[in-house]
N, C-alpha and C positions, 0 to 999 in steps of 0.2 A: 576450609568447605571442600567438598568432594568437585572434582572437575565436572564440569557443566556441558551439555551440548545443545545447541541450537534445536528449537523445534522444527518440523517440517515446513519449510516455507519460510523461514525467520534467519536473519542474518547473525542474530547474538543470540546466546544462551540466556534463558530467563533469569538472568541475574535481578536479584531482589535490591531495588534502589528506593531508599527513604528518601522523598523530594520535598524538601522544606524551601524551596527556593522563591524569591519574590521576581519580579521582571527582568533583574539582570542576568539570572541564570536558567528561567523558566524552558527556554528552547533547548538547553542542554537535556532536561528530562525528557522533552518531547522526541529529540532524536533517538535517544536510547529506548523509549517505549515504543516508537514507530517500527524500531528495527527488531524488537523481541524480548526486551528487558522487560521486567515485571516493575514497572515503576508505580510505586505507592505514594499519592499525593497527601502528604500529613498537613492537614487544614486545622485552624481553631475552630470550635465549635460553632462559632458565628459564622465561620466559611472564611475561605481566603479574600482578601480584599480585593482583588482582581475579577471576583465574579460581580462585583458592581460597577466595573468599569465598562463605559460605552465603548463603542455603539452596540444597540440592542435591535433586533429584528422589529420592525415597525415602531420603533421608540418605544417598545413596552417592555421596561426593565423587570429584573427577575433575577433571583439566584442562579438560575441554571439557563440564564439567556443571553449572558454577555458574549459577544463574538469573539473578544479578545481572549477570554478563559475559553472557550469552545475550540478554538484553534490551537492554543499551545499546551492543550491537556489532552490530546486525542490518545488514544490507547492506554490512559493512565487509570488506576483505580484511586478511591478516595477514602480515607479514613480521617475522622475529627479526633483531636487531641489537644488539650490544654498543656502546653509546654512550661508554663510557669507555676503548675500546681506540684506538689509532691507526687502524688498517685500518678499523674500524667507522664513525670519523668521516670518514675519506675516502670511503666507501660513501654516508654520509649525503650529503655535499657533492654527490655525483654524483646523489643522488635529488632533493635540492633544485633543482639545475639545471634537471630537468624538470617540476618542480611549481608549483601555484599558491598554497599555504597552507602554513603550519606552525602546528600548534595545540599548545600544551603549558601544562603546569601545574605546574611544576618550582618549588620555592623561587628567591625572587629572585637573579639571578647565577649560577645552575647552569649554564644553557646557555652563559654567555660563558666559564665556567671551562673549558667542553669546546673553547673556540674555535668555539661553533654559537650565538653570539647574534645579533641582528638584522643589527648592523653587518657583521657577517663573512658572514651569509647573502646580504645583499642585493648583495655584492660578487659574489658568484656567479650569482645572479640578480636583477637588480634589480627585476623585475616581483612578486616573491613577497610575498605578504602573511604576516606573522607574528602571532598571537594569543597574550598571555601571560595566563592566567586564576589569579591569586594571591590570598590572605585578603585582603591591605590595598593591592594595587597595587604598582608598580614604584618608587615615592618615598615620602617622609615618614618619619617616626620608628617606625612600626610594621612597614615594609616586611619587615623579617627575621623577625617574630615567627610562630611556629609557631601554626597554628589546628586547627579540628575544626568540625563542624556545630554543637556546642555554642557554641564561642566566636563563631563567626560570627553566630549568632543574638542572642548576648548583645551583641556589640561593635555591631551594627546598630541595636539598640534593639527588634528584633521580641519579645524576650521581656519587655520591659516590658509589652506590650499584650496579651500570650498569657496565659491562666490566669483563675482567679475572682477577683474584686475583693478578697477578703480573704485570698487565697492567695498564694503566692511566684510570681514570674515562671516561665514554663514552656517549654520548647522544643515546636515543633510535631512532629508524628508524621513519621517517615522522615526523609531527609536534606534537607530542604527549603532549606537555603542553597545548594544545588550549582545549583538550577535557575535562578534568576535570572541569576546570572553566565554560564552556559553559553548562556542565550538571548539576552543582551545579546551575547554573542562570537559568536555564528551571525549575528544581525542587522548586527552591524559588519563581520564577513569579507565578508557578501554586498554591504553598500553599499560597502567597499573595493576589492572585484572589479568593482563597476559603476563605480567612479570609474576603476580602472585601464583596463579596457576601452573605455570611452568618454571617456577623459580622456588623459592624459600617457603612460600606459602603466607607469606607477611603482608600485610596491607600498607598502605602510604598515604602521607596527607599531601594534598595537592593545593597550593595557594596560587590563584589566578587573578591577576590584576587587570581591569577593565582598561586603564589608562596604558598598560604594556601591551595588551593584546591589540589595541586599537592601533598603536604606532605601527605593529607588524603589518597592517594593512594597506599601508601607504608608502611601503618601502620602494615601490617601483619609482616614484619621485625621488629617490636617493636624497632626502633632505639632509641626512647626517652626512653623508660624503660631499655633497653640494658647498655644507657649510665648512667643514673640515678643509678641503682642498682648495674652494674659489672663495670662501667667506660671503657665499651668496644665500639666503634665506629664499628657499622654494616658496613660491606665493602663488595667488590664485590666477587661473588663466580663464575662469569660466566654463563654458561650454566647447571652448576652442582649445588649440595645442600650440605650443612654441616649437615643438618637435616635429609635427605632421600638419602641412599647410597644403590646402584647406582641410580642416577636421572640426565637426561640428554638430550641432542641431540647427537648421534652418527652416525657415517658414516656408510652407508649400500652400497650393492654392486652399486647400482644406485643414491643414493642421501643421504638422512638423516632421520633417525627414532628417535622417542621420547620414552623413556621408564623412568618409576617409579617404583622401589620395595620398598613397605612399610614394610610388614609384614613379621615374620619369616616364615610362608608359602610361601611367594611369593619368598623369597630368595630360599629356598630349591628347589622350582619348576624350577626357572631360572639355578640355578647352575646344577643341574640334565639334563636340556636342553644343557647348554653350554658343558657340559661333553660329551653328546652323539654327539655332532656336532664336537667338537675339539679333545676330546680325553685326554684333558689337566686335570690332577688329582689335580692340583693346587685350582682349582675352588671349590673342594669340601673339602677345609679346614675346619676343625670344629671351626677354630679361626674367620671364617667370619660368622657363624651361630648366630641365634639371632637376637636382635633389629638392629635398624641402626647405634647406637652409639657403639656398638661391632664391627662394619664395619670401623668404622670412622679412626682408624688408618692406615687401609690397602686401603685406597679411591684410590690410585694411582694403586696399584696392579688390584684391581678389574675393573678399568677403562680400563686397558690394556686387561685385560679377556675379558670385554664386546666388546671392539672394534675388538678383533680378531674374535669374533663370529660374530658380527653384519654385518661385511664386507663381509662375505660369501654367504649372502642373499640381495633378493630386500627388499625394505622397504615394498611393499605390501605383499609378503610373511610373512616377520616378524610380520606385522600388523595381519594378519588373523591366522597365527599359534599361535601368542601371545595371541590374544584372546581367541582361543580355550583351550589354557592352564590356561586361566583365569588370564593373567597377562596384566599389562597396557603397550602396545606398541601401537605407533599412528604415522603414516607419517609426517613428517615436509612440509606441503603442500606449492607448489609454488602458483603463482595466476592463472596459467592455472589448476592445481588441484583443485583449489576451485571452478573455473567456470565448472568444470566437476564432482565436488563431489554429489554422489548420495544422501547422507544424505541432504545436502542443497537444491538440486533438489526435494526431498521428500517434504521438508518444504516449498516449492515454495519462497525460500529465494531471488532468482534472477529474476527480472521481466525486459523486452525489454521496453523501453520508447522512444518514438519518438521523435525527436527535428526537426524543419524544416532546420537548417542549417548543421546539423550532422548525421541525420538520427537515426537508431534505435542504442541506446547504453544500454548496461546491468547495472542494478542498485541493491542495495541489497534493499529489499523490508523494512527491519526493524525488529526489535527482538519483537515487540508486534503486532500479528496478530491473529484474530479469525474468526468464521464463522459471528459473527454480526459486529465487527469493524476493518477496515484493513485501513492503511495508504492510504492518498491520492497518486494519480499518475500523478501528472501534471508536465511536463517539466519545466526547469528555464525559468523566463521571458525573453522577449528582453528587451533592453533597453528603458526604458519609454513607454513600451507598454500600461501602465495602466493609463498614464495622463490624457485622455479624461475622462476615466470612474470616477477617483477619484477627478479630478480638476473640470470637467464639471457634470458629474452626482452626484457627492456626494455634494461637495462646492458650486456648483450651478454656476460657472465660465461660461461665453458666449464664443463662438467659438472666438469672436475677442479679447477678454481677454487673452485667450490661447495663440493665435496668438503673442499677444503684448509681452507678458512674455515669450516666444520663442525666440523671436527676441531680448530682452533685456539680455538674457542669463540666466534668473531665473529659468526656467525649462528647 
């Protein structure tokens, strides 16, 4: 394919991406679409299952009202296509011939069973990049195992380090297992496109394992190194730390405050502040001074001293007074706090995006923003809203052919 350049104000060229992904990789397509790629959501004629996923505004469900779908599909287009039908597969091959990327997260072997695996698609378009995001990758004894967010977090070892020390392993809030794999897929796709465009023009196949991607997200705990060198299994520490003392989320008078004390100077400053407030001389004990590991044997006592102090003030007061004393104090934000956060407001993080079914909703703009380049701001597409543009305008099908395909349930 000829070398493409980004449109004005966009980070990426308008690479054509055929997005067949489920929850495991839908964020990948969103990242590419938000920054300029032409991402076409290929949905079954009945609609992607995520269109029926709660929550819905006002609990009023509908194909165009899923907040989940509306968030993860901004700046994409939508066509409908039955990939299980022979006609649908033929149309998909024609689309691939004009596309740069195919993104999918079906079970291993499913695309091959349709005659749409990478080997078949590169015969049509040698420059196409295909990315498959699956629970355990395309090879190995677990490749055909089904998974879920809970299973992915357990299999990666993430649950082993999440939770309280004396409690069971826990999954993280939301479906966090989907983000690392999606982000690795997006980065890999861009790298493959760069290699193609400035190299030999050949596409590549990208195999992303959610298990493997998740493992790379907690290497700061050095689990493999700790086991190989010490025979220790890195385990749960709750909201605290075994390396920084005190560190964690502590109750305040009106919520929670997060604090972390690293240097001896910071401890001396906090100890003096706690003594000013509580009058408890225990906090000035010389045994607690020095580095973090000097305080490690007294972690329980120090935690009690900190809680006795933090519960006397609001989170907002502790934040500002802590900052004034050059200490790391920050409120634990709720969602309502985030929507009113002055820092996020100053950086234009939130923006209102109007949708014909739901009205204006607040969206995060994205982490990459500058005066020259900003994410696109188009709402998620209606089901099949781009059928005419893609099948008629780009593939050249007539109105009669489109009507026939619709009557036959192909689109």
